[in-house]
N, C-alpha and C positions, 0 to 999 in steps of 0.2 A: 504493500500500500504506500502511495506517495504521502510522505509526512515530514514534518519538521523534527529535528532531533529533540531529545528531552529538555535540553537547556540551550536553546539556539543562540543565545547572546552571551554565553559565558566568556568572560575576559574582554568584552567589548568596551566597557567603561563608559557607556552611554546612559544619560539620565532617563531618557525615554527611548524605547525600542519596541517595534512590533513587526510581525511578518505574517504572511498568509500564502498558502499554496492553492492554486486553482488548477483543477484537472477537468478539462472540457468546459462544462458550464457550471461546475460546482466548486465552492470553496471546501476543500477536503481537510484542511488543518490550518490553525492559526495560533499565534502566541503573542503575548504582550498587549499593549494598549492600542487595540486596533481601531478605536474610535477617537484617539488623541490626535488633534490637528497639529501638523508639523509642516514646515516649509519643505517642499519636495525638490527645490532647486532645479537643475536642468532636466529632471524627469518631466518638467512642465513642457519641454519641447515636444513630447509625444502628444500631449493634449492639443497644443497649438497646431501640430501637424494634422491631427484628425479634423480639427475645425477647417483648416485650409482644404483638405481633401473633400470634405462635405461641400465646400464652396465650389470646388472643381466639378463635382458631380452635379451640382445644381446649375452649373453654367455661368456662375459669377466670375470664375477665374478659369484660366487655361494654364496648364503646367508649363507650356512653352511660350507664354507671352512675356514680353520684356518686363523686368522688375529689378530694382537695384541698380548697380553700376552698369555702364555701357557694355552691351554684349551679354549681360546676364539675364536669366529668366527666373520665374517662380521655381522651376525645377532646380536650378543652380542654388538658389537660396536654401531650399529644403535640404539639399545634399551637401551643404558646406563647401560649395565649389564656385561661389560667386566672386571670391577674391578679397572679401572683407577680412580684417584681422579679428582677433578675439573680441575686442570691445572698442574698436576704432571706427570712426565714421567714414574715413577715407580708405578706399581699397588699397591693399598692399601687393596685389597680384592681379593679373588678368584672369577672367573667368576660365574655369576648367583646366587650370595649370597645376594646382595643388589642392589637397583637401585641408582647408584651413578652418578649424573649428571656430565658429563665430556666433556669439550672442547678438552682435549687431545685425547679422543676416536675418535672424528670426524677428528682430524688432522691426526691421525694414519690411519684412514679409507681412507682419501684422498691419503695419501702416498701409501697405499696398491693398490688403483686403478691405480695410476701412474705406479707402478711396473708391474701390470698385463696388462696394455694397452700400455705402452710406450708413453702416451700422458700427457703433463703437465695438472694438474688438472684444472686450470683456462680455458684452451683451451677446455677441455672435457666438463666442465660445460657450456661454451658458445655454443659449437656445439650441445650438447645433449639436452639442456633445453632452454637457453636464446634465441638463434636465432630462433628455431622453434616456440617459443611462441611470438616472436616479442618484447622481453624485451630489447630493444636497449639501455636504460639508466642504466641498471643494470650491475655492474662490481665487480668482486672479486679483492680486493685490499690488502688482507692479509690472515688471517686464514680462512679456509673453515668453521670453527665453528662460527665465529662472524665477519668476515672481508669483508662483502658485503655491497655495497652502492646501493640504488635503489630509486624508486619513488612509490607513491601510484598507479599511472596509470599502471606502469609495473606489480606491484603485483596483480592488478585485473586480468591481463592476466593469471597469475599463479593460481589465485582462480578459474577462469573459467576452467582451465585445471583439477583442482581437482574435480569440480562439473560435468564435462563432459570430462573425460580423452581421450586424443588423443595420447600422447606420451607413455603411459603405458596401458597395458591391465587392464580392470576393476578389475579382480581378484587380480592383483598385488597391485593395490591401496587399495583394500579391506583388503588385508593381512597387508599392511603397516599401516592401521588405525585401526587395531585390536590389542588387548593386546598381547604382547610378554613376555614370562616368567611370567605368572600370579602369583600374590601373593607376589611379591617383595615389601618390604617397602623401602622408601627413602625420600629424601628431595627435594621439588621444590624450587630452589634458590629464596630467597626473600619472600617466602610464608610460608614455614615450612614443617615439617614432615608429610608424608601421608602414611597410611598403609591400603590398598596397595597403591603404587605409580605407577599407571598404565601408560604404555608407549607403543606406537606402534613401527614401524620402523622409527625413526626420529621424528615422530609426537607425541606430548604430547596429551594424551586422558583425557578429563574431567572426564568421568565416575562418580564416587561418591565423588570426591575430595571436601573437604570443609576445609578452604575457597578456593576460586579459583579466577583467574583473569578474567574469562568470567562471564556472567550474570547468575542470578538465573533462567532465562527463557531458557538459553541454555540447550539443551537436553544432556543426558549423552553421546550420540554419538559424541558430538562436539570434534573436533581435531584441532590442530594448534600449535602455539608457541608464546611466547613473548620475547622481547629483552631488555637488560639492558640499551639501549639507549633511552628507552621510546617508544617502538614499539610493536604492536601486530597484529596477523593474526589468525583468526579462521574460520573454516567451520563447519556449523551445517547441516548435511545431512538430518535431519528430515524435516525442511522446505525448504531445498535446498538453503540456504543463506550463504554468506560469508561476513565478515567484515574485512577490512584492515585499519590500523591506524598507521601513522608514526608521531613522534614528535622529538624534539631535547632536551626534558627535561628528564634527567636520571630517570629510574625506581625507585620508592620509595613508601612510604605509600600513597602518593597522587594518584598513579595509581590504587591501590587496592580499593580506594574510587570511582574513576572516571570511570574506564574502565567497571566494571559491570553495572553501570548506563547507559552508552552509549549502551552497548550490549543489555540490556533489552529494551531500547527504540526502537532499531532497530527491535528486535524480536516481539515487541508488534504489529508493523505494519504487520509482517508476519503472524500473527494469524487471520487477518481480510480479 
């Protein structure tokens, strides 16, 4: 049975920590304060991505329409390939040259959606994603790149959406979790340079990355995101399992020691 270990947060030294495992459409195990609201940091990019993809399916946006710096598109912004630096307004490279992880790109993306729809981004996110999924504790309080607060309980609802999509067509989600602009090298913040540094549309892809914040048992098809606030969220479509984990201990070397161990423990149950 897919489950968390008996003491999943042993040695983590976090004041607040919670996690839950989703298998198919069910939460099969949970631990900690699953209804405690915490900042999810860059895991917010997945929710922002979902809102943008809803807008694409509604016809308000096109993935290949111009957005951001000259030569860039909505697709480039989602895939961290538009040339923006981490948090700089001016591009530091031409589009599609490097995978440059960028908060700025997602902020520009949200502004572009506002211009195209006339709807404040926080309202669009709530109406397109949060309310349909019943994520009532989740709130945008700042940047669409990293300024969302949520709970493990709410994020399991999002995990269920990814494992059995209702808001998006399956082919849209499949494209979002496939490599965009293959072959680009880049840096995963806090982990290091990867060549290639594969990314989908908003979703980071494990593929052959080493080292990685997921487990050694996670399949190459695993996708998700982690946040600098000490949060992570992954979906492994091979066993049909997702793991959500929120803490209030900032990301650091401790996480690269602890998170893969927890991920492998969860997936050990999925193999039986």
